[in-house]
C-alpha positions as CSV (number, residue, x, y, z in Angstrom):
1,M,0.0,0.0,0.0
2,I,1.5,3.3,-1.1
3,S,1.3,6.1,1.4
4,S,-0.5,9.3,0.5
5,G,2.8,11.2,0.7
6,A,4.4,9.0,-1.9
7,E,1.4,9.5,-4.2
8,A,1.8,13.2,-4.0
9,A,5.5,13.1,-4.8
10,D,4.9,10.9,-7.8
11,R,2.2,13.2,-9.2
12,K,4.5,16.2,-8.9
13,Q,7.3,14.4,-10.7
14,R,5.0,13.6,-13.6
15,I,4.0,17.2,-13.9
16,R,7.7,18.3,-13.9
17,D,8.5,15.7,-16.6
18,R,5.5,16.8,-18.8
19,Y,6.5,20.5,-18.7
20,K,10.1,19.7,-19.8
21,G,8.5,19.6,-23.3
22,V,9.7,17.9,-26.4
23,D,12.8,18.3,-28.5
24,T,12.6,21.7,-30.1
25,S,14.1,20.3,-33.3
26,E,10.8,18.4,-33.8
27,L,8.8,21.7,-34.0
28,E,8.2,23.9,-37.0
29,V,8.2,27.6,-36.0
30,I,5.9,29.9,-38.0
31,P,6.8,33.5,-37.1
32,A,4.0,36.0,-36.4
33,K,3.5,39.0,-38.6
34,T,5.0,41.9,-36.7
35,V,3.2,45.3,-36.5
36,E,5.4,47.9,-38.0
37,G,6.2,50.8,-35.7
38,F,5.6,54.3,-36.9
39,G,8.1,55.2,-39.7
40,E,9.3,51.6,-40.1
41,S,7.3,50.8,-43.2
42,T,9.1,50.6,-46.6
43,S,5.9,50.3,-48.6
44,I,3.8,53.1,-49.9
45,R,1.6,54.4,-47.1
46,R,-1.5,56.6,-47.7
47,V,-1.5,59.3,-45.1
48,A,-4.1,61.9,-44.1
49,A,-4.1,64.5,-41.3
50,Y,-6.9,65.7,-39.0
51,V,-6.9,69.3,-37.7
52,R,-9.3,71.2,-35.5
53,V,-9.2,74.3,-33.2
54,S,-11.5,74.9,-30.3
55,T,-12.7,78.4,-31.0
56,D,-13.2,80.7,-33.9
57,N,-11.2,83.7,-32.6
58,D,-8.4,85.3,-34.7
59,E,-5.6,83.5,-32.7
60,Q,-7.2,80.1,-33.2
61,T,-7.8,80.8,-36.8
62,S,-4.1,81.3,-37.4
63,S,-3.3,78.0,-35.6
64,Y,-5.9,76.3,-37.7
65,E,-4.2,77.5,-41.0
66,L,-0.7,76.7,-39.7
67,Q,-1.8,73.1,-38.9
68,K,-3.2,72.5,-42.4
69,N,-0.2,74.0,-44.1
70,Y,2.3,72.1,-41.9
71,Y,0.7,68.7,-42.5
72,T,0.3,69.2,-46.2
73,D,4.0,70.0,-46.6
74,Y,5.2,67.4,-44.1
75,I,3.3,64.4,-45.6
76,K,4.3,65.3,-49.2
77,A,7.9,65.5,-48.2
78,Q,8.1,62.0,-46.7
79,P,9.5,59.3,-49.1
80,G,7.1,56.5,-49.6
81,W,4.1,58.5,-48.4
82,E,1.1,59.3,-50.5
83,F,-0.8,62.5,-49.4
84,V,-4.5,61.7,-49.1
85,G,-5.8,65.0,-47.8
86,I,-6.5,67.2,-44.8
87,Y,-9.7,66.4,-42.9
88,D,-10.9,69.2,-40.8
89,D,-13.8,70.6,-38.8
90,D,-15.0,74.1,-38.9
91,E,-13.5,76.5,-36.5
92,G,-15.3,76.5,-33.2
93,I,-16.7,73.0,-33.4
94,S,-16.4,71.3,-30.0
95,G,-14.2,68.3,-29.6
96,T,-16.3,66.8,-26.8
97,S,-18.8,65.1,-29.2
98,L,-18.6,63.5,-32.6
99,E,-22.2,64.4,-33.5
100,H,-21.4,67.7,-35.3
101,R,-17.9,66.9,-36.5
102,K,-18.5,66.2,-40.1
103,G,-14.7,66.1,-40.9
104,M,-14.1,63.4,-38.4
105,Q,-17.0,61.4,-39.5
106,Q,-15.8,61.5,-43.2
107,L,-12.3,60.5,-42.1
108,I,-13.6,57.4,-40.4
109,E,-15.7,56.5,-43.4
110,D,-12.7,56.8,-45.7
111,C,-10.7,54.6,-43.4
112,K,-13.3,51.9,-43.6
113,A,-13.3,52.2,-47.3
114,G,-9.6,51.4,-47.4
115,K,-8.4,54.8,-48.6
116,I,-6.1,55.6,-45.6
117,D,-3.3,53.7,-43.8
118,L,-2.1,56.4,-41.3
119,I,-3.6,59.5,-39.7
120,L,-1.5,62.3,-38.3
121,T,-2.9,64.8,-35.8
122,K,-1.5,67.3,-33.3
123,S,-2.7,65.9,-30.0
124,I,-5.4,63.9,-28.2
125,A,-7.1,67.1,-27.2
126,R,-7.4,68.1,-30.9
127,F,-8.6,64.6,-31.8
128,A,-11.3,64.3,-29.1
129,R,-12.0,65.5,-25.5
130,N,-14.5,62.8,-24.9
131,I,-12.6,59.7,-23.7
132,V,-15.4,57.3,-24.8
133,D,-15.4,58.7,-28.3
134,C,-11.6,58.8,-28.5
135,L,-11.1,55.2,-27.5
136,S,-14.0,54.1,-29.6
137,V,-12.6,55.7,-32.8
138,I,-9.1,54.4,-32.1
139,E,-10.5,50.8,-31.5
140,T,-12.6,51.0,-34.7
141,L,-9.6,52.0,-36.8
142,K,-7.3,49.4,-35.2
143,N,-9.8,46.6,-36.0
144,L,-10.0,47.4,-39.7
145,D,-8.3,45.1,-42.2
146,P,-5.6,46.4,-42.6
147,P,-5.6,48.4,-39.4
148,V,-5.3,52.2,-39.5
149,G,-2.9,53.8,-37.0
150,V,-3.1,57.3,-35.5
151,K,0.0,59.3,-34.7
152,F,-0.4,62.0,-32.0
153,E,2.6,64.1,-32.5
154,A,2.6,66.3,-29.4
155,D,1.9,63.3,-27.2
156,N,4.3,61.0,-29.1
157,I,1.8,58.1,-29.2
158,Y,1.2,55.7,-32.1
159,T,-2.0,53.7,-31.6
160,L,-0.7,50.5,-33.2
161,D,2.2,50.2,-30.7
162,S,1.6,47.7,-27.9
163,N,1.8,50.2,-25.1
164,G,-0.1,52.9,-26.9
165,R,-3.5,52.1,-25.6
166,M,-2.6,52.4,-21.9
167,I,-0.9,55.8,-22.4
168,L,-3.7,56.9,-24.7
169,T,-6.4,56.1,-22.0
170,I,-4.6,58.1,-19.4
171,L,-4.0,61.1,-21.7
172,A,-7.6,61.0,-23.1
173,S,-8.9,61.1,-19.5
174,V,-6.8,64.1,-18.8
175,A,-8.1,65.8,-22.0
176,E,-11.7,65.1,-21.0
177,E,-11.2,66.5,-17.5
178,E,-9.5,69.5,-18.9
179,S,-12.5,70.2,-21.0
180,H,-14.7,69.7,-17.9
181,S,-12.6,72.2,-16.0
182,K,-12.8,74.7,-18.8
183,S,-16.6,74.3,-18.9
184,I,-16.8,75.1,-15.2
185,I,-14.6,78.1,-15.5
186,M,-16.5,79.4,-18.5
187,N,-19.9,79.0,-16.7
188,W,-18.5,80.8,-13.7
189,S,-17.2,83.6,-15.8
190,I,-20.5,84.0,-17.7
191,D,-22.4,84.0,-14.4
192,R,-20.2,86.8,-13.1
193,R,-20.7,88.8,-16.2
194,F,-24.5,88.4,-16.1
195,S,-24.6,89.3,-12.3
196,R,-22.9,92.6,-13.2
197,G,-25.3,93.4,-16.0
198,L,-22.7,92.6,-18.7
199,F,-24.8,90.8,-21.3
200,L,-23.9,89.1,-24.6
201,T,-25.3,90.9,-27.6
202,P,-25.8,88.5,-30.5
203,A,-27.0,89.7,-33.9
204,L,-30.7,90.6,-33.7
205,L,-33.2,91.8,-36.3
206,G,-33.9,95.5,-35.7
207,Y,-30.6,96.3,-34.1
208,D,-26.9,97.0,-34.9
209,Q,-24.0,97.2,-32.5
210,D,-21.9,100.3,-31.9
211,E,-18.2,100.3,-31.1
212,D,-18.9,99.4,-27.5
213,G,-21.1,96.5,-28.5
214,S,-24.3,98.2,-27.4
215,L,-27.5,97.7,-29.3
216,V,-28.6,100.6,-31.6
217,V,-31.9,100.5,-33.4
218,N,-31.6,99.9,-37.2
219,Q,-34.6,101.9,-38.4
220,D,-35.2,100.0,-41.6
221,E,-35.1,96.6,-39.8
222,A,-37.2,98.0,-37.0
223,Q,-40.1,98.5,-39.4
224,T,-40.0,94.8,-40.2
225,V,-40.1,94.0,-36.5
226,K,-43.1,96.2,-35.9
227,V,-45.0,94.7,-38.8
228,I,-44.4,91.2,-37.5
229,Y,-45.7,92.1,-34.0
230,Y,-48.7,94.2,-35.2
231,L,-50.0,91.7,-37.7
232,Y,-49.6,88.8,-35.3
233,L,-51.7,90.5,-32.7
234,N,-54.4,91.1,-35.3
235,G,-54.8,87.4,-36.0
236,F,-52.3,86.9,-38.9
237,S,-50.5,83.5,-38.7
238,F,-46.7,83.2,-38.9
239,T,-47.1,81.6,-42.3
240,E,-49.2,84.5,-43.6
241,I,-46.7,87.1,-42.3
242,A,-43.8,85.2,-43.8
243,E,-45.5,85.2,-47.2
244,L,-46.0,88.9,-46.9
245,L,-42.5,89.7,-46.0
246,T,-41.1,87.5,-48.7
247,E,-43.4,89.2,-51.2
248,Y,-42.2,92.6,-50.2
249,G,-38.6,91.4,-50.4
250,R,-37.8,92.3,-46.8
251,K,-34.4,91.0,-45.5
252,T,-33.7,88.8,-42.5
253,K,-30.8,89.6,-40.3
254,L,-28.7,87.3,-42.4
255,G,-29.8,89.1,-45.6
256,N,-32.2,86.4,-46.9
257,T,-35.4,87.5,-48.5
258,E,-37.1,84.1,-48.0
259,W,-38.9,84.1,-44.6
260,N,-40.2,81.1,-42.7
261,P,-42.6,80.8,-39.7
262,G,-39.8,79.6,-37.4
263,T,-37.9,82.9,-37.9
264,L,-40.9,84.9,-37.0
265,A,-41.6,82.9,-33.9
266,G,-38.0,83.7,-32.8
267,V,-38.7,87.4,-33.4
268,I,-41.8,87.4,-31.2
269,A,-40.1,85.4,-28.4
270,N,-37.1,87.8,-28.1
271,E,-37.6,90.2,-25.2
272,R,-34.9,92.5,-26.5
273,H,-37.4,94.0,-29.0
274,C,-39.1,95.7,-26.0
275,G,-35.9,97.0,-24.6
276,D,-35.3,94.2,-22.0
277,V,-32.7,91.6,-21.6
278,L,-33.2,88.2,-20.0
279,A,-29.9,86.3,-19.7
280,R,-29.5,82.5,-19.5
281,K,-32.8,81.4,-21.1
282,T,-31.1,78.1,-21.9
283,F,-28.2,76.2,-20.4
284,T,-26.0,73.2,-21.2
285,P,-26.3,70.5,-18.5
286,N,-23.7,68.2,-20.1
287,F,-20.4,69.5,-21.3
288,L,-19.9,66.4,-23.4
289,T,-23.1,66.5,-25.5
290,H,-23.4,70.3,-25.7
291,K,-27.2,70.0,-26.0
292,S,-28.9,73.1,-24.7
293,K,-32.0,72.9,-22.4
294,K,-34.7,75.4,-21.7
295,N,-34.0,77.0,-18.3
296,N,-37.0,76.4,-16.1
297,N,-35.5,77.8,-13.0
298,D,-32.7,75.2,-13.2
299,R,-30.0,78.0,-13.3
300,T,-30.0,81.6,-12.1
301,Q,-31.4,84.1,-14.6
302,Y,-30.8,87.8,-14.8
303,R,-33.2,90.3,-16.2
304,Q,-32.7,94.0,-16.9
305,R,-35.6,96.2,-18.0
306,D,-35.0,99.2,-20.3
307,H,-31.5,97.9,-21.1
308,H,-31.6,99.6,-24.5
309,E,-34.0,101.4,-26.8
310,A,-37.2,99.4,-27.5
311,I,-38.7,98.8,-30.9
312,V,-42.2,97.8,-29.6
313,S,-43.7,98.5,-26.3
314,R,-43.6,96.0,-23.4
315,E,-47.4,95.7,-23.6
316,V,-47.1,94.7,-27.3
317,Y,-44.4,92.2,-26.5
318,N,-46.3,90.6,-23.6
319,A,-49.5,90.4,-25.5
320,A,-47.9,88.8,-28.5
321,N,-46.2,86.2,-26.3
322,H,-49.4,85.5,-24.5
323,L,-51.0,84.9,-27.9
324,R,-48.1,82.7,-28.9
325,A,-48.3,80.6,-25.7
326,S,-52.0,79.9,-26.4
327,R,-51.2,77.7,-29.4
328,S,-54.6,76.2,-29.6
329,Y,-56.1,79.7,-29.7
330,T,-53.8,81.0,-32.4
331,K,-54.8,78.1,-34.8
332,K,-58.2,79.8,-34.9
333,N,-56.7,82.8,-36.5
334,R,-58.5,85.2,-34.2
335,P,-57.3,88.5,-32.8
336,L,-56.4,89.1,-29.2
337,P,-59.2,88.6,-26.6
338,V,-60.1,91.3,-24.1
339,L,-61.2,91.0,-20.4
340,S,-64.9,91.5,-20.0
341,V,-67.4,90.9,-17.2
342,V,-71.2,90.5,-16.9
343,D,-72.1,93.6,-15.0
344,D,-75.7,92.8,-14.0
345,G,-78.3,90.0,-13.8
346,I,-77.8,86.6,-12.3
347,L,-74.3,86.2,-13.7
348,R,-73.0,89.5,-12.3
349,G,-69.2,89.2,-11.8
350,Y,-68.8,86.3,-14.2
351,V,-66.0,86.6,-16.8
352,P,-66.4,84.9,-20.2
353,F,-63.6,82.4,-20.7
354,D,-61.9,81.1,-23.8
355,K,-60.8,77.6,-22.9
356,D,-57.6,77.9,-25.0
357,W,-56.5,81.3,-24.0
358,T,-53.6,81.6,-21.4
359,G,-53.0,85.3,-21.7
360,F,-54.9,86.4,-18.6
361,S,-53.6,85.6,-15.1
362,A,-55.7,84.3,-12.2
363,E,-55.3,87.6,-10.5
364,E,-56.7,89.5,-13.5
365,Y,-59.7,87.2,-13.6
366,R,-60.3,87.9,-9.8
367,E,-60.0,91.7,-10.4
368,A,-62.4,91.6,-13.3
369,S,-65.0,89.8,-11.1
370,E,-64.5,92.1,-8.2
371,S,-65.0,95.2,-10.4
372,V,-68.8,94.7,-10.5
373,M,-69.6,92.4,-7.6
374,R,-71.8,93.6,-4.7
375,E,-71.3,92.8,-1.0
376,P,-73.3,89.8,0.3
377,D,-76.8,90.8,1.5
378,D,-77.1,89.7,5.1
379,S,-80.9,90.1,5.0
380,V,-81.1,87.2,2.5
381,V,-79.3,85.0,5.0
382,G,-81.6,86.1,7.8
383,D,-84.6,85.6,5.6
384,V,-83.6,82.0,4.8
385,K,-83.1,81.2,8.5
386,N,-86.5,82.6,9.4
387,R,-88.5,81.4,6.5
388,L,-87.1,77.8,6.3
389,N,-86.3,77.6,10.1
390,L,-83.5,75.1,9.3
391,T,-80.8,76.6,11.5
392,G,-78.1,73.9,12.1
393,Y,-79.2,71.8,9.2
394,E,-76.9,70.9,6.2
395,V,-77.5,70.7,2.5
396,V,-76.3,67.3,1.4
397,R,-73.3,67.1,-0.8
398,A,-74.4,65.8,-4.2
399,Q,-71.3,63.7,-4.5
400,Y,-72.7,61.3,-1.8
401,F,-75.6,60.5,-4.1
402,A,-73.9,60.8,-7.5
403,T,-75.5,59.1,-10.4
404,L,-75.0,59.3,-14.2
405,Q,-78.1,61.5,-14.3
406,N,-76.3,64.2,-12.3
407,P,-74.6,66.9,-14.4
408,A,-70.9,66.7,-14.0
409,M,-67.8,68.5,-15.3
410,T,-64.3,66.8,-15.2
411,I,-61.1,68.8,-15.7
412,S,-57.5,67.7,-15.8
413,N,-54.4,69.5,-16.9
414,G,-55.3,70.3,-20.4
415,K,-58.6,68.4,-20.9
416,L,-62.2,69.2,-20.1
417,R,-65.3,66.9,-20.3
418,F,-69.0,67.4,-19.6
419,N,-71.0,64.3,-19.1
420,T,-74.1,63.4,-21.1
421,A,-76.4,64.6,-18.3
422,C,-75.2,68.1,-19.0
423,L,-76.1,67.9,-22.6
424,K,-79.5,66.5,-21.8
425,K,-80.3,69.4,-19.4
426,F,-79.7,71.9,-22.2
427,E,-81.6,69.7,-24.6
428,D,-80.2,70.3,-28.2
429,V,-77.8,73.1,-27.3
430,E,-74.8,72.7,-29.5
431,Y,-72.6,75.6,-28.4
432,V,-72.1,76.9,-24.9
433,E,-70.0,79.6,-23.3
434,L,-67.8,79.2,-20.2
435,L,-67.8,81.9,-17.5
436,L,-65.6,82.1,-14.4
437,N,-66.2,83.9,-11.2
438,S,-62.9,83.5,-9.4
439,V,-64.2,85.3,-6.3
440,D,-67.1,82.9,-5.7
441,R,-64.9,80.2,-7.3
442,C,-67.6,79.0,-9.6
443,V,-67.9,78.1,-13.3
444,A,-71.1,78.8,-15.2
445,I,-72.3,77.4,-18.5
446,R,-74.8,79.2,-20.7
447,P,-76.0,78.5,-24.2
448,C,-74.6,80.7,-27.0
449,E,-74.4,81.1,-30.7
450,K,-71.6,79.6,-32.9
451,S,-70.5,83.1,-33.7
452,N,-69.6,83.9,-30.1
453,P,-65.8,84.2,-29.9
454,N,-65.8,82.0,-26.8
455,A,-68.2,79.4,-28.1
456,I,-67.3,75.7,-27.6
457,R,-69.0,72.7,-29.2
458,W,-69.3,70.6,-26.2
459,G,-70.8,67.5,-27.8
460,R,-71.3,65.5,-31.0
461,L,-74.2,63.9,-32.7
462,K,-74.1,60.1,-32.7
463,E,-77.1,58.2,-34.1
464,G,-79.3,61.2,-33.6
465,C,-78.3,61.7,-30.0
466,W,-76.0,64.2,-28.4
467,C,-72.9,62.6,-26.8
468,A,-70.2,64.2,-24.7
469,S,-66.8,65.0,-26.1
470,T,-63.4,65.5,-24.5
471,L,-62.2,69.0,-25.2
472,G,-58.8,70.6,-25.0
473,C,-58.7,73.4,-22.5
474,R,-55.1,74.5,-21.9
475,G,-56.1,78.1,-21.0
476,L,-58.9,77.1,-18.7
477,A,-56.9,74.4,-17.0
478,K,-53.9,76.6,-16.3
479,T,-56.1,79.4,-14.8
480,L,-58.2,77.0,-12.6
481,F,-55.1,75.0,-11.4
482,D,-53.5,78.3,-10.4
483,I,-56.6,79.7,-8.6
484,M,-57.4,76.4,-6.8
485,E,-53.7,75.3,-6.3
486,W,-54.5,71.9,-7.7
487,D,-52.2,69.0,-8.4
488,E,-51.5,68.8,-12.2
489,D,-51.3,65.0,-12.0
490,L,-54.9,64.6,-10.8
491,R,-58.3,64.9,-12.3
492,Y,-61.1,67.0,-10.6
493,R,-64.8,66.4,-11.0
494,F,-67.6,68.7,-10.0
495,R,-71.3,68.1,-9.7
496,G,-73.3,70.7,-11.5
497,Q,-76.5,72.5,-10.5
498,F,-79.0,73.2,-13.3
499,V,-81.3,76.2,-12.8
500,E,-83.8,77.8,-15.1
501,D,-86.4,80.5,-15.1
502,G,-88.6,80.4,-18.2
503,D,-86.3,80.5,-21.2
504,N,-83.3,81.3,-19.0
505,K,-81.1,78.2,-18.5
506,L,-77.9,78.0,-16.6
507,M,-75.6,75.4,-15.2
508,L,-73.3,76.0,-12.3
509,F,-70.2,74.2,-10.9
510,E,-68.8,75.1,-7.6
511,L,-65.0,74.6,-7.5
512,D,-64.3,74.4,-3.8
513,E,-65.3,70.8,-3.2
514,P,-64.4,68.5,-6.1
515,E,-64.1,64.8,-6.3
516,I,-60.4,64.0,-6.9
517,I,-59.6,61.2,-9.2
518,K,-56.2,59.5,-9.2
519,V,-55.1,56.7,-11.5
520,E,-52.5,54.3,-10.1
521,E,-50.8,51.2,-11.4
522,I,-51.1,48.2,-9.1
523,V,-49.7,44.7,-9.4
524,L,-52.3,42.0,-8.8
525,P,-51.2,38.7,-7.0
526,P,-50.1,36.0,-9.5
527,K,-52.7,33.5,-10.4
528,E,-50.2,30.6,-10.0
529,N,-48.5,30.1,-6.7
530,T,-45.0,29.6,-8.1
531,E,-41.7,31.5,-7.6
532,D,-41.6,32.6,-11.3
533,A,-45.2,33.7,-11.4
534,E,-45.7,37.4,-12.0
535,G,-48.8,39.4,-11.1
536,E,-50.7,41.4,-13.8
537,T,-50.2,45.2,-13.7
538,V,-53.5,47.1,-14.0
539,K,-54.6,50.7,-13.6
540,K,-56.9,51.4,-10.6
541,T,-59.0,54.5,-10.3
542,I,-59.0,56.0,-6.8
543,Y,-61.6,58.6,-5.7
544,I,-60.4,61.0,-3.1
545,F,-62.5,63.4,-1.1
546,P,-61.4,66.5,0.9
547,P,-60.5,65.8,4.6
548,E,-63.0,68.6,5.6
549,W,-65.8,66.2,4.7
550,A,-65.0,63.8,7.5
551,G,-67.9,63.5,9.9
552,T,-70.1,65.8,7.9
553,F,-73.1,65.3,5.6
554,G,-72.9,68.5,3.6
555,K,-72.8,72.3,4.0
556,S,-74.6,74.5,6.4
557,I,-77.8,75.9,4.9
558,T,-76.8,79.4,5.9
559,S,-73.4,79.2,4.2
560,I,-75.2,78.1,1.1
561,A,-77.5,81.1,1.3
562,Q,-74.5,83.5,1.4
563,V,-73.6,82.5,-2.1
564,G,-76.6,83.8,-3.8
565,I,-75.8,82.3,-7.2
566,L,-76.1,78.8,-5.7
567,Q,-79.4,79.3,-4.0
568,Q,-81.5,80.3,-7.1
569,E,-84.9,79.6,-5.5
570,N,-84.3,82.8,-3.4
571,Y,-83.1,84.9,-6.4
572,S,-85.7,87.5,-7.2
573,G,-83.7,89.8,-9.4
574,N,-83.1,90.1,-13.1
575,W,-82.0,86.7,-14.5
576,D,-80.9,88.0,-17.9
577,V,-78.7,84.9,-18.4
578,L,-77.7,85.9,-21.9
579,R,-76.6,89.4,-20.9
580,P,-73.4,90.2,-22.9
581,A,-70.3,90.9,-21.0
582,A,-68.9,94.4,-21.0
583,E,-65.3,95.2,-21.7
584,I,-63.3,96.5,-18.8
585,E,-61.4,99.3,-20.5
586,E,-58.9,100.0,-17.7
587,M,-57.9,96.3,-17.6
588,N,-57.4,95.9,-21.3
589,T,-54.2,97.0,-22.9
590,F,-55.6,96.3,-26.4
591,T,-59.2,96.9,-27.1
592,A,-60.6,96.5,-30.5
593,D,-59.7,100.1,-31.3
594,G,-56.2,99.6,-30.0
595,L,-55.7,96.5,-32.2
596,N,-57.1,98.4,-35.2
597,A,-54.6,101.2,-34.6
598,L,-51.7,98.7,-34.6
599,L,-53.0,97.2,-37.8
600,H,-53.3,100.6,-39.5
601,E,-49.7,101.4,-38.5
602,A,-48.5,98.1,-40.0
603,E,-50.4,98.8,-43.2
604,K,-48.9,102.3,-43.4
605,I,-45.3,100.8,-43.0
606,M,-45.9,98.3,-45.8
607,E,-47.2,101.1,-48.1
608,G,-43.9,102.8,-47.5
609,W,-42.1,99.6,-48.7
610,T,-44.1,99.7,-51.9
611,D,-43.3,103.4,-52.5
612,T,-39.6,102.7,-51.9
613,D,-39.7,99.8,-54.5
614,E,-41.2,102.1,-57.1
């Protein structure tokens, strides 16, 4: 019996014998193809150069030209080298991303096509400041058949050398971090400039720059700017205005006579036309991608009013941008709305509302309602107490007994829907008008004609019956969500109260106590009781009620009576449901007369263009 120690010693000896190998004379050695180092090749090599500078200032421009001339002469002077060409990117193109570097992209494509054997470039920083892009390009070129090498002259690196990748990775990381540091320094410098009121002054239609870089009105271009604003406020679309300017041969800031709607949208959006400056409207969150993002309070902004001479008034600028923000409204090709209020009758204090218009603030609606509203009549409250003798009782909340027969309005962030019960209450009324009383926090619906500027078609005919439709209501939603401080991710539903007096019909929706509807995704338990079984994900609708409702049945009868509009059986005044709203002159910057004046001025300017042409 052999001991375990002897077994181990024997096994080790066999391993030693096996690794002595065989007689080398019995082996045929086939040498590997060696990778030639830079400058070792004796065959014809097709050589190209890549050049780029980081900015377009005069100093960098001279460097750019020197690089091109140097590599052209250098490559042509080398024996055995064939000059392919200089690949370059325009001055100022960033090296942190390949996305906009057309020269680099073409260089790679030509390498793949077998047109290039060797690339010369100044340094890694000139080649790419993004380490991922740099190594990816190098790896792509190295894996071609035959491989294409890159020589970084300043760094003394040849990518086909065995130790080139390690050194390249280190230096590429340094180049990327350098770019990051420069980005931080540049942002800090820009922020310091803006904080001291030192703003950038890019080329802008309507202005020239003096020796100090200050904006000076270009009177001829300023005429074009005024026409754009004045026609837009009077209901002309960007397409229509572009066609007019093209027809008159007016020039853009770049000297083009072909106008497009996008250019006009940029003119309307630029606050410098009213003499103001708003700095940092966009920012670049990632120094590698260089993609700008709209600044929604993500970065500090700086505004200076009356920074330079205005071409249009601030009122004109604000009104035009309110109109532009109400995109659904502008599609209707209508002029600017005005604030108006019903000054008498049962709807006293109610402001007609265009569901698509976002130009008036919640505060402006409140002021409009307050301008004609009366103080609550305490005698009405007392009369209700005495006549009904229901002190301490509550009026039940309709939501506790909600049915499909109850009128209801549902609003979310941008969508509005009335249920079929609403349409049935108004019988075959096709168009209605929305009115808002932001003091009583109540929405009223009344019938109207199709010609009413605020008319909405709130239903559709289906098999001879009126059916409810979901409506876009960006303007209404924005205002109501601001007034009520609602959550934009939720839906709000209100039970309506239908009242009538003879031919007068009205529907009212109190906003203070909505049903809140939230849709959540939940995962159901799996049907099979196994480890791999997954539950189905479904959407569940959750109905939420205000915490104030806890332990209550409704509202006090006296509190209801204080809101006269909601207690119509006690209303003995003039109903006059269809009473037109009256313009509030002091609250409207642009009445119909004001808009006509702007239109007349625009027409007068364009007549001058015709006279000049003649």
